[in-house]
N, CA, C and O atoms as a GROMACS GRO file, in nm:
protein
  660
    1MET      N    1  11.804  11.047   9.809
    1MET     CA    2  11.740  11.103   9.692
    1MET      C    3  11.785  11.247   9.673
    1MET      O    4  11.770  11.329   9.764
    2LYS      N    5  11.838  11.277   9.561
    2LYS     CA    6  11.882  11.412   9.530
    2LYS      C    7  11.760  11.495   9.493
    2LYS      O    8  11.668  11.446   9.428
    3SER      N    9  11.760  11.621   9.534
    3SER     CA   10  11.644  11.705   9.509
    3SER      C   11  11.687  11.836   9.444
    3SER      O   12  11.784  11.898   9.486
    4ARG      N   13  11.612  11.876   9.342
    4ARG     CA   14  11.634  12.006   9.279
    4ARG      C   15  11.516  12.094   9.320
    4ARG      O   16  11.402  12.069   9.282
    5ASN      N   17  11.545  12.197   9.397
    5ASN     CA   18  11.440  12.288   9.441
    5ASN      C   19  11.426  12.402   9.342
    5ASN      O   20  11.526  12.457   9.295
    6ILE      N   21  11.303  12.435   9.312
    6ILE     CA   22  11.274  12.545   9.221
    6ILE      C   23  11.200  12.650   9.303
    6ILE      O   24  11.093  12.620   9.358
    7SER      N   25  11.252  12.770   9.313
    7SER     CA   26  11.186  12.872   9.393
    7SER      C   27  11.049  12.902   9.336
    7SER      O   28  11.023  12.877   9.218
    8TYR      N   29  10.964  12.956   9.418
    8TYR     CA   30  10.828  12.985   9.374
    8TYR      C   31  10.827  13.083   9.257
    8TYR      O   32  10.747  13.068   9.164
    9LEU      N   33  10.913  13.184   9.260
    9LEU     CA   34  10.913  13.281   9.152
    9LEU      C   35  10.951  13.217   9.019
    9LEU      O   36  10.892  13.248   8.916
   10ALA      N   37  11.048  13.129   9.020
   10ALA     CA   38  11.086  13.059   8.897
   10ALA      C   39  10.972  12.969   8.851
   10ALA      O   40  10.941  12.961   8.732
   11TRP      N   41  10.912  12.902   8.945
   11TRP     CA   42  10.801  12.813   8.911
   11TRP      C   43  10.684  12.891   8.853
   11TRP      O   44  10.618  12.847   8.760
   12LEU      N   45  10.659  13.009   8.910
   12LEU     CA   46  10.551  13.093   8.861
   12LEU      C   47  10.575  13.128   8.715
   12LEU      O   48  10.480  13.143   8.638
   13GLY      N   49  10.700  13.143   8.678
   13GLY     CA   50  10.733  13.168   8.538
   13GLY      C   51  10.691  13.054   8.448
   13GLY      O   52  10.654  13.077   8.333
   14CYS      N   53  10.696  12.932   8.498
   14CYS     CA   54  10.653  12.816   8.419
   14CYS      C   55  10.500  12.807   8.416
   14CYS      O   56  10.441  12.805   8.308
   15TRP      N   57  10.437  12.803   8.531
   15TRP     CA   58  10.292  12.806   8.542
   15TRP      C   59  10.253  12.804   8.688
   15TRP      O   60  10.326  12.749   8.771
   16LEU      N   61  10.143  12.861   8.720
   16LEU     CA   62  10.100  12.870   8.859
   16LEU      C   63  10.065  12.732   8.911
   16LEU      O   64  10.005  12.650   8.840
   17ALA      N   65  10.102  12.706   9.032
   17ALA     CA   66  10.096  12.569   9.082
   17ALA      C   67   9.966  12.535   9.153
   17ALA      O   68   9.904  12.620   9.217
   18PHE      N   69   9.929  12.416   9.140
   18PHE     CA   70   9.825  12.337   9.201
   18PHE      C   71   9.719  12.412   9.284
   18PHE      O   72   9.686  12.526   9.253
   19SER      N   73   9.669  12.350   9.386
   19SER     CA   74   9.548  12.395   9.454
   19SER      C   75   9.562  12.527   9.527
   19SER      O   76   9.461  12.593   9.551
   20ALA      N   77   9.680  12.568   9.563
   20ALA     CA   78   9.695  12.695   9.633
   20ALA      C   79   9.653  12.812   9.546
   20ALA      O   80   9.623  12.920   9.597
   21HIS      N   81   9.650  12.792   9.415
   21HIS     CA   82   9.613  12.899   9.324
   21HIS      C   83   9.485  12.870   9.249
   21HIS      O   84   9.454  12.937   9.151
   22ALA      N   85   9.410  12.772   9.293
   22ALA     CA   86   9.280  12.748   9.232
   22ALA      C   87   9.193  12.869   9.259
   22ALA      O   88   9.231  12.958   9.336
   23LEU      N   89   9.078  12.873   9.199
   23LEU     CA   90   8.988  12.986   9.223
   23LEU      C   91   8.969  13.004   9.373
   23LEU      O   92   8.949  12.906   9.445
   24SER      N   93   8.976  13.127   9.420
   24SER     CA   94   8.970  13.153   9.564
   24SER      C   95   8.840  13.104   9.625
   24SER      O   96   8.836  13.074   9.745
   25SER      N   97   8.735  13.094   9.548
   25SER     CA   98   8.607  13.047   9.600
   25SER      C   99   8.603  12.896   9.618
   25SER      O  100   8.513  12.845   9.686
   26ASP      N  101   8.697  12.821   9.559
   26ASP     CA  102   8.694  12.675   9.566
   26ASP      C  103   8.697  12.621   9.709
   26ASP      O  104   8.623  12.529   9.742
   27SER      N  105   8.782  12.678   9.794
   27SER     CA  106   8.799  12.624   9.928
   27SER      C  107   8.675  12.639  10.015
   27SER      O  108   8.661  12.569  10.116
   28THR      N  109   8.584  12.728   9.978
   28THR     CA  110   8.461  12.746  10.056
   28THR      C  111   8.345  12.664   9.999
   28THR      O  112   8.236  12.664  10.055
   29GLN      N  113   8.369  12.596   9.888
   29GLN     CA  114   8.264  12.517   9.825
   29GLN      C  115   8.251  12.380   9.892
   29GLN      O  116   8.347  12.331   9.951
   30PRO      N  117   8.132  12.319   9.883
   30PRO     CA  118   8.117  12.184   9.938
   30PRO      C  119   8.200  12.083   9.859
   30PRO      O  120   8.232  12.105   9.742
   31LEU      N  121   8.235  11.974   9.925
   31LEU     CA  122   8.310  11.865   9.863
   31LEU      C  123   8.211  11.759   9.818
   31LEU      O  124   8.132  11.709   9.898
   32TYR      N  125   8.215  11.723   9.689
   32TYR     CA  126   8.127  11.620   9.634
   32TYR      C  127   8.212  11.500   9.597
   32TYR      O  128   8.315  11.514   9.530
   33ILE      N  129   8.171  11.381   9.640
   33ILE     CA  130   8.245  11.259   9.611
   33ILE      C  131   8.152  11.160   9.544
   33ILE      O  132   8.044  11.130   9.595
   34GLU      N  133   8.194  11.109   9.428
   34GLU     CA  134   8.121  11.005   9.356
   34GLU      C  135   8.212  10.884   9.346
   34GLU      O  136   8.332  10.898   9.320
   35ALA      N  137   8.157  10.763   9.365
   35ALA     CA  138   8.235  10.640   9.353
   35ALA      C  139   8.141  10.522   9.334
   35ALA      O  140   8.023  10.530   9.368
   36ASP      N  141   8.195  10.414   9.279
   36ASP     CA  142   8.116  10.292   9.265
   36ASP      C  143   8.090  10.228   9.400
   36ASP      O  144   7.987  10.164   9.421
   37LYS      N  145   8.185  10.247   9.493
   37LYS     CA  146   8.176  10.183   9.625
   37LYS      C  147   8.239  10.274   9.728
   37LYS      O  148   8.341  10.338   9.701
   38ALA      N  149   8.180  10.282   9.847
   38ALA     CA  150   8.235  10.365   9.955
   38ALA      C  151   8.223  10.291  10.087
   38ALA      O  152   8.125  10.221  10.112
   39SER      N  153   8.324  10.307  10.173
   39SER     CA  154   8.316  10.252  10.308
   39SER      C  155   8.370  10.356  10.405
   39SER      O  156   8.468  10.425  10.377
   40PHE      N  157   8.303  10.367  10.519
   40PHE     CA  158   8.337  10.467  10.619
   40PHE      C  159   8.363  10.398  10.752
   40PHE      O  160   8.284  10.313  10.794
   41ASN      N  161   8.472  10.433  10.818
   41ASN     CA  162   8.499  10.384  10.952
   41ASN      C  163   8.517  10.506  11.041
   41ASN      O  164   8.624  10.566  11.044
   42HIS      N  165   8.412  10.541  11.112
   42HIS     CA  166   8.415  10.662  11.194
   42HIS      C  167   8.508  10.648  11.314
   42HIS      O  168   8.556  10.748  11.367
   43PHE      N  169   8.536  10.523  11.358
   43PHE     CA  170   8.627  10.503  11.470
   43PHE      C  171   8.772  10.525  11.429
   43PHE      O  172   8.848  10.592  11.500
   44SER      N  173   8.812  10.471  11.316
   44SER     CA  174   8.951  10.486  11.271
   44SER      C  175   8.972  10.612  11.188
   44SER      O  176   9.084  10.659  11.175
   45GLY      N  177   8.864  10.666  11.132
   45GLY     CA  178   8.875  10.784  11.047
   45GLY      C  179   8.923  10.753  10.907
   45GLY      O  180   8.964  10.844  10.833
   46VAL      N  181   8.918  10.625  10.868
   46VAL     CA  182   8.961  10.585  10.734
   46VAL      C  183   8.837  10.567  10.647
   46VAL      O  184   8.752  10.483  10.676
   47ASN      N  185   8.828  10.646  10.542
   47ASN     CA  186   8.714  10.642  10.451
   47ASN      C  187   8.766  10.608  10.311
   47ASN      O  188   8.852  10.678  10.258
   48THR      N  189   8.715  10.500  10.253
   48THR     CA  190   8.766  10.449  10.127
   48THR      C  191   8.660  10.460  10.018
   48THR      O  192   8.545  10.422  10.038
   49PHE      N  193   8.702  10.511   9.904
   49PHE     CA  194   8.615  10.523   9.787
   49PHE      C  195   8.683  10.449   9.672
   49PHE      O  196   8.801  10.470   9.646
   50GLU      N  197   8.607  10.363   9.604
   50GLU     CA  198   8.667  10.281   9.499
   50GLU      C  199   8.582  10.282   9.373
   50GLU      O  200   8.459  10.292   9.378
   51GLY      N  201   8.649  10.272   9.261
   51GLY     CA  202   8.582  10.261   9.132
   51GLY      C  203   8.536  10.394   9.076
   51GLY      O  204   8.438  10.452   9.122
   52HIS      N  205   8.606  10.443   8.977
   52HIS     CA  206   8.569  10.566   8.906
   52HIS      C  207   8.540  10.681   9.003
   52HIS      O  208   8.436  10.746   8.994
   53VAL      N  209   8.632  10.705   9.094
   53VAL     CA  210   8.613  10.808   9.197
   53VAL      C  211   8.632  10.946   9.136
   53VAL      O  212   8.728  10.972   9.064
   54ILE      N  213   8.537  11.034   9.166
   54ILE     CA  214   8.546  11.174   9.124
   54ILE      C  215   8.518  11.260   9.247
   54ILE      O  216   8.412  11.249   9.308
   55ILE      N  217   8.614  11.345   9.282
   55ILE     CA  218   8.595  11.439   9.392
   55ILE      C  219   8.596  11.579   9.333
   55ILE      O  220   8.689  11.616   9.262
   56THR      N  221   8.492  11.655   9.362
   56THR     CA  222   8.478  11.790   9.306
   56THR      C  223   8.462  11.890   9.420
   56THR      O  224   8.385  11.868   9.513
   57GLN      N  225   8.536  12.000   9.410
   57GLN     CA  226   8.518  12.113   9.501
   57GLN      C  227   8.540  12.239   9.418
   57GLN      O  228   8.653  12.272   9.381
   58GLY      N  229   8.431  12.309   9.390
   58GLY     CA  230   8.440  12.427   9.305
   58GLY      C  231   8.491  12.390   9.167
   58GLY      O  232   8.434  12.302   9.102
   59SER      N  233   8.597  12.455   9.121
   59SER     CA  234   8.652  12.426   8.988
   59SER      C  235   8.756  12.313   8.991
   59SER      O  236   8.807  12.274   8.886
   60SER      N  237   8.786  12.260   9.108
   60SER     CA  238   8.887  12.155   9.121
   60SER      C  239   8.822  12.018   9.121
   60SER      O  240   8.720  11.995   9.184
   61ARG      N  241   8.887  11.924   9.046
   61ARG     CA  242   8.836  11.787   9.039
   61ARG      C  243   8.951  11.689   9.046
   61ARG      O  244   9.058  11.711   8.989
   62LEU      N  245   8.927  11.579   9.117
   62LEU     CA  246   9.024  11.471   9.129
   62LEU      C  247   8.958  11.344   9.079
   62LEU      O  248   8.847  11.310   9.122
   63PHE      N  249   9.024  11.273   8.988
   63PHE     CA  250   8.975  11.148   8.932
   63PHE      C  251   9.073  11.038   8.972
   63PHE      O  252   9.194  11.056   8.958
   64ALA      N  253   9.022  10.924   9.021
   64ALA     CA  254   9.112  10.815   9.062
   64ALA      C  255   9.037  10.683   9.062
   64ALA      O  256   8.914  10.679   9.060
   65ASP      N  257   9.113  10.575   9.065
   65ASP     CA  258   9.054  10.442   9.081
   65ASP      C  259   9.015  10.420   9.227
   65ASP      O  260   8.913  10.358   9.256
   66GLN      N  261   9.098  10.473   9.319
   66GLN     CA  262   9.071  10.460   9.462
   66GLN      C  263   9.119  10.586   9.534
   66GLN      O  264   9.225  10.640   9.503
   67VAL      N  265   9.039  10.632   9.629
   67VAL     CA  266   9.078  10.744   9.714
   67VAL      C  267   9.053  10.703   9.859
   67VAL      O  268   8.947  10.651   9.892
   68ILE      N  269   9.153  10.726   9.943
   68ILE     CA  270   9.138  10.701  10.086
   68ILE      C  271   9.155  10.834  10.157
   68ILE      O  272   9.256  10.903  10.141
   69LEU      N  273   9.054  10.871  10.237
   69LEU     CA  274   9.058  10.993  10.317
   69LEU      C  275   9.080  10.954  10.462
   69LEU      O  276   9.007  10.871  10.516
   70TYR      N  277   9.181  11.012  10.525
   70TYR     CA  278   9.210  10.988  10.666
   70TYR      C  279   9.168  11.112  10.743
   70TYR      O  280   9.216  11.222  10.714
   71THR      N  281   9.080  11.095  10.841
   71THR     CA  282   9.028  11.208  10.917
   71THR      C  283   9.061  11.192  11.065
   71THR      O  284   9.088  11.081  11.112
   72ASP      N  285   9.059  11.304  11.138
   72ASP     CA  286   9.080  11.298  11.282
   72ASP      C  287   8.948  11.270  11.353
   72ASP      O  288   8.846  11.246  11.288
   73LYS      N  289   8.949  11.272  11.485
   73LYS     CA  290   8.828  11.240  11.563
   73LYS      C  291   8.714  11.339  11.540
   73LYS      O  292   8.598  11.306  11.563
   74LYS      N  293   8.747  11.460  11.494
   74LYS     CA  294   8.644  11.559  11.462
   74LYS      C  295   8.605  11.553  11.314
   74LYS      O  296   8.533  11.640  11.265
   75HIS      N  297   8.653  11.451  11.244
   75HIS     CA  298   8.623  11.426  11.102
   75HIS      C  299   8.680  11.534  11.009
   75HIS      O  300   8.625  11.559  10.902
   76HIS      N  301   8.790  11.596  11.051
   76HIS     CA  302   8.862  11.689  10.964
   76HIS      C  303   8.966  11.611  10.885
   76HIS      O  304   9.033  11.524  10.940
   77LEU      N  305   8.980  11.643  10.759
   77LEU     CA  306   9.074  11.573  10.672
   77LEU      C  307   9.218  11.595  10.720
   77LEU      O  308   9.259  11.708  10.745
   78GLN      N  309   9.293  11.485  10.733
   78GLN     CA  310   9.434  11.490  10.770
   78GLN      C  311   9.525  11.452  10.655
   78GLN      O  312   9.634  11.506  10.638
   79HIS      N  313   9.477  11.356  10.574
   79HIS     CA  314   9.561  11.301  10.467
   79HIS      C  315   9.469  11.242  10.360
   79HIS      O  316   9.364  11.185  10.392
   80LEU      N  317   9.509  11.256  10.236
   80LEU     CA  318   9.434  11.198  10.124
   80LEU      C  319   9.532  11.122  10.036
   80LEU      O  320   9.642  11.171  10.008
   81THR      N  321   9.493  11.003   9.993
   81THR     CA  322   9.573  10.925   9.898
   81THR      C  323   9.483  10.885   9.783
   81THR      O  324   9.377  10.826   9.803
   82ALA      N  325   9.525  10.917   9.661
   82ALA     CA  326   9.451  10.880   9.540
   82ALA      C  327   9.543  10.795   9.453
   82ALA      O  328   9.658  10.833   9.427
   83THR      N  329   9.492  10.680   9.407
   83THR     CA  330   9.571  10.595   9.319
   83THR      C  331   9.491  10.566   9.193
   83THR      O  332   9.368  10.561   9.196
   84GLY      N  333   9.563  10.548   9.084
   84GLY     CA  334   9.495  10.520   8.958
   84GLY      C  335   9.595  10.499   8.846
   84GLY      O  336   9.716  10.509   8.866
   85GLN      N  337   9.545  10.469   8.732
   85GLN     CA  338   9.630  10.444   8.615
   85GLN      C  339   9.596  10.539   8.502
   85GLN      O  340   9.546  10.492   8.400
   86PRO      N  341   9.618  10.665   8.511
   86PRO     CA  342   9.668  10.740   8.627
   86PRO      C  343   9.554  10.807   8.704
   86PRO      O  344   9.439  10.806   8.661
   87SER      N  345   9.589  10.866   8.818
   87SER     CA  346   9.499  10.958   8.886
   87SER      C  347   9.516  11.094   8.818
   87SER      O  348   9.623  11.123   8.765
   88ARG      N  349   9.410  11.176   8.821
   88ARG     CA  350   9.417  11.305   8.751
   88ARG      C  351   9.358  11.415   8.840
   88ARG      O  352   9.253  11.396   8.902
   89TYR      N  353   9.426  11.528   8.844
   89TYR     CA  354   9.380  11.645   8.917
   89TYR      C  355   9.366  11.760   8.819
   89TYR      O  356   9.457  11.786   8.740
   90GLU      N  357   9.253  11.829   8.823
   90GLU     CA  358   9.228  11.943   8.735
   90GLU      C  359   9.180  12.060   8.819
   90GLU      O  360   9.103  12.042   8.914
   91THR      N  361   9.226  12.179   8.785
   91THR     CA  362   9.175  12.298   8.852
   91THR      C  363   9.189  12.419   8.761
   91THR      O  364   9.277  12.424   8.675
   92GLN      N  365   9.102  12.514   8.781
   92GLN     CA  366   9.110  12.641   8.708
   92GLN      C  367   9.187  12.738   8.795
   92GLN      O  368   9.146  12.766   8.908
   93VAL      N  369   9.297  12.788   8.745
   93VAL     CA  370   9.381  12.881   8.820
   93VAL      C  371   9.327  13.022   8.800
   93VAL      O  372   9.291  13.062   8.690
   94GLU      N  373   9.323  13.096   8.909
   94GLU     CA  374   9.262  13.229   8.913
   94GLU      C  375   9.307  13.322   8.800
   94GLU      O  376   9.223  13.386   8.736
   95THR      N  377   9.435  13.329   8.775
   95THR     CA  378   9.487  13.428   8.680
   95THR      C  379   9.521  13.370   8.543
   95THR      O  380   9.581  13.439   8.461
   96GLU      N  381   9.485  13.247   8.517
   96GLU     CA  382   9.524  13.181   8.392
   96GLU      C  383   9.402  13.139   8.311
   96GLU      O  384   9.302  13.094   8.369
   97PRO      N  385   9.407  13.151   8.178
   97PRO     CA  386   9.293  13.109   8.096
   97PRO      C  387   9.285  12.957   8.079
   97PRO      O  388   9.178  12.903   8.050
   98HIS      N  389   9.399  12.887   8.098
   98HIS     CA  390   9.401  12.743   8.075
   98HIS      C  391   9.387  12.666   8.206
   98HIS      O  392   9.439  12.708   8.310
   99THR      N  393   9.318  12.553   8.200
   99THR     CA  394   9.303  12.465   8.315
   99THR      C  395   9.436  12.395   8.342
   99THR      O  396   9.505  12.354   8.249
  100LEU      N  397   9.471  12.381   8.469
  100LEU     CA  398   9.587  12.305   8.510
  100LEU      C  399   9.545  12.160   8.522
  100LEU      O  400   9.449  12.129   8.593
  101VAL      N  401   9.616  12.068   8.454
  101VAL     CA  402   9.586  11.926   8.458
  101VAL      C  403   9.712  11.853   8.499
  101VAL      O  404   9.817  11.870   8.437
  102ALA      N  405   9.704  11.771   8.605
  102ALA     CA  406   9.819  11.694   8.652
  102ALA      C  407   9.778  11.548   8.667
  102ALA      O  408   9.670  11.518   8.719
  103THR      N  409   9.865  11.456   8.622
  103THR     CA  410   9.839  11.314   8.637
  103THR      C  411   9.958  11.246   8.704
  103THR      O  412  10.072  11.290   8.689
  104ALA      N  413   9.930  11.139   8.777
  104ALA     CA  414  10.033  11.057   8.842
  104ALA      C  415   9.966  10.927   8.885
  104ALA      O  416   9.844  10.920   8.896
  105THR      N  417  10.046  10.825   8.910
  105THR     CA  418   9.986  10.700   8.957
  105THR      C  419   9.943  10.712   9.102
  105THR      O  420   9.855  10.639   9.147
  106ASN      N  421  10.004  10.805   9.177
  106ASN     CA  422   9.970  10.824   9.317
  106ASN      C  423   9.972  10.973   9.348
  106ASN      O  424  10.070  11.042   9.320
  107ILE      N  425   9.864  11.023   9.405
  107ILE     CA  426   9.856  11.163   9.447
  107ILE      C  427   9.825  11.163   9.596
  107ILE      O  428   9.729  11.099   9.640
  108GLN      N  429   9.907  11.234   9.674
  108GLN     CA  430   9.884  11.242   9.818
  108GLN      C  431   9.882  11.387   9.862
  108GLN      O  432   9.955  11.472   9.809
  109TYR      N  433   9.795  11.414   9.960
  109TYR     CA  434   9.792  11.548  10.019
  109TYR      C  435   9.798  11.532  10.170
  109TYR      O  436   9.715  11.464  10.229
  110HIS      N  437   9.898  11.596  10.232
  110HIS     CA  438   9.918  11.594  10.376
  110HIS      C  439   9.877  11.731  10.430
  110HIS      O  440   9.948  11.830  10.407
  111VAL      N  441   9.766  11.738  10.499
  111VAL     CA  442   9.710  11.866  10.543
  111VAL      C  443   9.804  11.940  10.638
  111VAL      O  444   9.834  12.057  10.616
  112ALA      N  445   9.851  11.873  10.744
  112ALA     CA  446   9.934  11.939  10.846
  112ALA      C  447  10.065  11.992  10.787
  112ALA      O  448  10.115  12.095  10.832
  113GLU      N  449  10.119  11.922  10.689
  113GLU     CA  450  10.244  11.964  10.627
  113GLU      C  451  10.222  12.058  10.508
  113GLU      O  452  10.319  12.107  10.450
  114ASN      N  453  10.097  12.083  10.472
  114ASN     CA  454  10.066  12.166  10.355
  114ASN      C  455  10.139  12.114  10.232
  114ASN      O  456  10.195  12.191  10.153
  115GLN      N  457  10.139  11.982  10.216
  115GLN     CA  458  10.220  11.922  10.111
  115GLN      C  459  10.139  11.834  10.017
  115GLN      O  460  10.067  11.744  10.060
  116LEU      N  461  10.154  11.862   9.888
  116LEU     CA  462  10.092  11.783   9.782
  116LEU      C  463  10.203  11.706   9.712
  116LEU      O  464  10.302  11.764   9.669
  117GLU      N  465  10.186  11.572   9.700
  117GLU     CA  466  10.286  11.488   9.636
  117GLU      C  467  10.224  11.417   9.517
  117GLU      O  468  10.117  11.357   9.529
  118LEU      N  469  10.290  11.424   9.403
  118LEU     CA  470  10.252  11.347   9.285
  118LEU      C  471  10.365  11.248   9.263
  118LEU      O  472  10.481  11.288   9.248
  119ILE      N  473  10.332  11.119   9.259
  119ILE     CA  474  10.434  11.015   9.256
  119ILE      C  475  10.406  10.918   9.142
  119ILE      O  476  10.295  10.868   9.129
  120GLY      N  477  10.506  10.893   9.062
  120GLY     CA  478  10.496  10.792   8.956
  120GLY      C  479  10.438  10.845   8.828
  120GLY      O  480  10.320  10.881   8.822
  121GLN      N  481  10.519  10.851   8.724
  121GLN     CA  482  10.478  10.894   8.591
  121GLN      C  483  10.402  11.027   8.595
  121GLN      O  484  10.292  11.039   8.540
  122VAL      N  485  10.462  11.124   8.659
  122VAL     CA  486  10.399  11.255   8.679
  122VAL      C  487  10.403  11.336   8.549
  122VAL      O  488  10.505  11.343   8.481
  123HIS      N  489  10.290  11.395   8.518
  123HIS     CA  490  10.279  11.484   8.402
  123HIS      C  491  10.181  11.594   8.442
  123HIS      O  492  10.068  11.566   8.482
  124ALA      N  493  10.224  11.718   8.430
  124ALA     CA  494  10.136  11.830   8.460
  124ALA      C  495  10.150  11.933   8.349
  124ALA      O  496  10.260  11.959   8.300
  125GLU      N  497  10.037  11.991   8.309
  125GLU     CA  498  10.044  12.094   8.205
  125GLU      C  499   9.934  12.197   8.224
  125GLU      O  500   9.828  12.172   8.280
  126GLN      N  501   9.967  12.315   8.174
  126GLN     CA  502   9.872  12.426   8.172
  126GLN      C  503   9.901  12.502   8.044
  126GLN      O  504  10.004  12.567   8.030
  127GLY      N  505   9.808  12.494   7.951
  127GLY     CA  506   9.833  12.551   7.819
  127GLY      C  507   9.946  12.476   7.753
  127GLY      O  508   9.942  12.354   7.742
  128LYS      N  509  10.049  12.549   7.708
  128LYS     CA  510  10.165  12.485   7.643
  128LYS      C  511  10.280  12.457   7.739
  128LYS      O  512  10.381  12.399   7.698
  129ASP      N  513  10.267  12.498   7.865
  129ASP     CA  514  10.371  12.473   7.964
  129ASP      C  515  10.348  12.337   8.028
  129ASP      O  516  10.233  12.299   8.053
  130LYS      N  517  10.457  12.263   8.055
  130LYS     CA  518  10.440  12.132   8.118
  130LYS      C  519  10.563  12.093   8.197
  130LYS      O  520  10.672  12.147   8.178
  131ILE      N  521  10.542  11.998   8.286
  131ILE     CA  522  10.650  11.939   8.365
  131ILE      C  523  10.623  11.790   8.376
  131ILE      O  524  10.509  11.749   8.398
  132GLU      N  525  10.727  11.710   8.361
  132GLU     CA  526  10.716  11.564   8.371
  132GLU      C  527  10.830  11.514   8.458
  132GLU      O  528  10.937  11.574   8.463
  133GLY      N  529  10.806  11.403   8.527
  133GLY     CA  530  10.913  11.344   8.607
  133GLY      C  531  10.861  11.232   8.694
  133GLY      O  532  10.743  11.198   8.688
  134PRO      N  533  10.949  11.174   8.774
  134PRO     CA  534  10.908  11.063   8.860
  134PRO      C  535  10.830  11.110   8.982
  134PRO      O  536  10.749  11.034   9.036
  135MET      N  537  10.853  11.235   9.026
  135MET     CA  538  10.787  11.283   9.147
  135MET      C  539  10.791  11.435   9.153
  135MET      O  540  10.890  11.497   9.117
  136LEU      N  541  10.682  11.493   9.200
  136LEU     CA  542  10.676  11.636   9.229
  136LEU      C  543  10.620  11.653   9.369
  136LEU      O  544  10.523  11.586   9.406
  137ILE      N  545  10.680  11.741   9.445
  137ILE     CA  546  10.631  11.772   9.579
  137ILE      C  547  10.609  11.922   9.584
  137ILE      O  548  10.700  12.000   9.553
  138TYR      N  549  10.488  11.963   9.623
  138TYR     CA  550  10.457  12.106   9.629
  138TYR      C  551  10.410  12.142   9.769
  138TYR      O  552  10.313  12.084   9.819
  139ASN      N  553  10.478  12.236   9.832
  139ASN     CA  554  10.439  12.286   9.962
  139ASN      C  555  10.350  12.408   9.939
  139ASN      O  556  10.396  12.511   9.892
  140THR      N  557  10.222  12.394   9.972
  140THR     CA  558  10.124  12.499   9.942
  140THR      C  559  10.142  12.623  10.030
  140THR      O  560  10.100  12.732   9.991
  141LYS      N  561  10.204  12.608  10.146
  141LYS     CA  562  10.226  12.722  10.234
  141LYS      C  563  10.350  12.800  10.193
  141LYS      O  564  10.347  12.922  10.183
  142GLU      N  565  10.460  12.730  10.170
  142GLU     CA  566  10.587  12.793  10.135
  142GLU      C  567  10.596  12.825   9.986
  142GLU      O  568  10.688  12.895   9.943
  143LYS      N  569  10.502  12.774   9.907
  143LYS     CA  570  10.501  12.795   9.761
  143LYS      C  571  10.630  12.743   9.698
  143LYS      O  572  10.693  12.810   9.617
  144LEU      N  573  10.669  12.622   9.738
  144LEU     CA  574  10.794  12.564   9.692
  144LEU      C  575  10.768  12.431   9.623
  144LEU      O  576  10.704  12.342   9.679
  145LEU      N  577  10.818  12.418   9.502
  145LEU     CA  578  10.806  12.294   9.426
  145LEU      C  579  10.941  12.224   9.426
  145LEU      O  580  11.044  12.286   9.399
  146SER      N  581  10.940  12.095   9.457
  146SER     CA  582  11.061  12.015   9.454
  146SER      C  583  11.038  11.900   9.358
  146SER      O  584  10.931  11.840   9.356
  147ALA      N  585  11.138  11.870   9.278
  147ALA     CA  586  11.130  11.760   9.181
  147ALA      C  587  11.244  11.663   9.208
  147ALA      O  588  11.347  11.669   9.142
  148PRO      N  589  11.226  11.572   9.306
  148PRO     CA  590  11.333  11.477   9.338
  148PRO      C  591  11.359  11.381   9.222
  148PRO      O  592  11.267  11.345   9.149
  149SER      N  593  11.484  11.341   9.207
  149SER     CA  594  11.517  11.243   9.103
  149SER      C  595  11.497  11.103   9.158
  149SER      O  596  11.494  11.081   9.279
  150ASN      N  597  11.484  11.008   9.067
  150ASN     CA  598  11.470  10.868   9.103
  150ASN      C  599  11.601  10.800   9.068
  150ASN      O  600  11.626  10.771   8.951
  151GLN      N  601  11.685  10.774   9.167
  151GLN     CA  602  11.818  10.720   9.142
  151GLN      C  603  11.816  10.575   9.096
  151GLN      O  604  11.914  10.528   9.039
  152THR      N  605  11.708  10.503   9.119
  152THR     CA  606  11.703  10.363   9.078
  152THR      C  607  11.669  10.346   8.930
  152THR      O  608  11.705  10.245   8.870
  153THR      N  609  11.600  10.444   8.870
  153THR     CA  610  11.561  10.430   8.729
  153THR      C  611  11.623  10.536   8.639
  153THR      O  612  11.602  10.532   8.518
  154SER      N  613  11.696  10.626   8.694
  154SER     CA  614  11.759  10.738   8.621
  154SER      C  615  11.658  10.828   8.550
  154SER      O  616  11.694  10.897   8.455
  155GLU      N  617  11.532  10.827   8.595
  155GLU     CA  618  11.433  10.920   8.539
  155GLU      C  619  11.472  11.062   8.577
  155GLU      O  620  11.522  11.086   8.687
  156ARG      N  621  11.448  11.154   8.488
  156ARG     CA  622  11.480  11.294   8.513
  156ARG      C  623  11.354  11.378   8.497
  156ARG      O  624  11.257  11.336   8.433
  157THR      N  625  11.358  11.496   8.555
  157THR     CA  626  11.247  11.590   8.543
  157THR      C  627  11.269  11.675   8.419
  157THR      O  628  11.379  11.722   8.392
  158VAL      N  629  11.161  11.696   8.344
  158VAL     CA  630  11.165  11.777   8.223
  158VAL      C  631  11.063  11.889   8.236
  158VAL      O  632  10.947  11.863   8.268
  159ILE      N  633  11.105  12.012   8.214
  159ILE     CA  634  11.016  12.128   8.220
  159ILE      C  635  11.015  12.196   8.084
  159ILE      O  636  11.120  12.224   8.027
  160VAL      N  637  10.895  12.223   8.032
  160VAL     CA  638  10.881  12.296   7.907
  160VAL      C  639  10.807  12.425   7.939
  160VAL      O  640  10.694  12.422   7.987
  161PHE      N  641  10.871  12.536   7.912
  161PHE     CA  642  10.811  12.667   7.936
  161PHE      C  643  10.800  12.738   7.802
  161PHE      O  644  10.901  12.767   7.738
  162ASP      N  645  10.678  12.766   7.761
  162ASP     CA  646  10.655  12.833   7.634
  162ASP      C  647  10.638  12.982   7.660
  162ASP      O  648  10.533  13.026   7.706
  163SER      N  649  10.740  13.060   7.631
  163SER     CA  650  10.738  13.204   7.658
  163SER      C  651  10.663  13.283   7.551
  163SER      O  652  10.655  13.405   7.560
  164ARG      N  653  10.610  13.215   7.451
  164ARG     CA  654  10.542  13.285   7.340
  164ARG      C  655  10.395  13.312   7.372
  164ARG      O  656  10.314  13.312   7.279
  165LYS      N  657  10.359  13.334   7.492
  165LYS     CA  658  10.219  13.355   7.528
  165LYS      C  659  10.175  13.495   7.495
  165LYS      O  660  10.059  13.530   7.520
   0.00000   0.00000   0.00000
């Protein structure tokens, strides 16, 4: 898979990225989960939420058909997978007046790798700026966005940056 890396500074010119730039108070807020159905396995650490799932933490919200949370033995989150038609992530970015909204058929967050992945029919926008493509990978620690191409379908990544702000 060929990858086009966009440095954080260039990406910042398009729009501030995902959860690393959500309101600073969000990470200290409680996590609220709503779903039609929930199952918890404390031995395996696999917790499944199905049907109109809404996860809220501060100004950040995740909407999906199904969310699976994988936790360690101390019940700390290790990995999150959200699937939907599409799944949607919304957050208010600290320095921006517009809400960041991102959709994809699959959203994954890997805690140890500090990596957020949006996979399948990805669309993200904030105000008039947007990015679309088959996949976006954002490293929250390194502040690096990667937009790999899909060689099987020839889908390409499209970025629209409206400098008339």
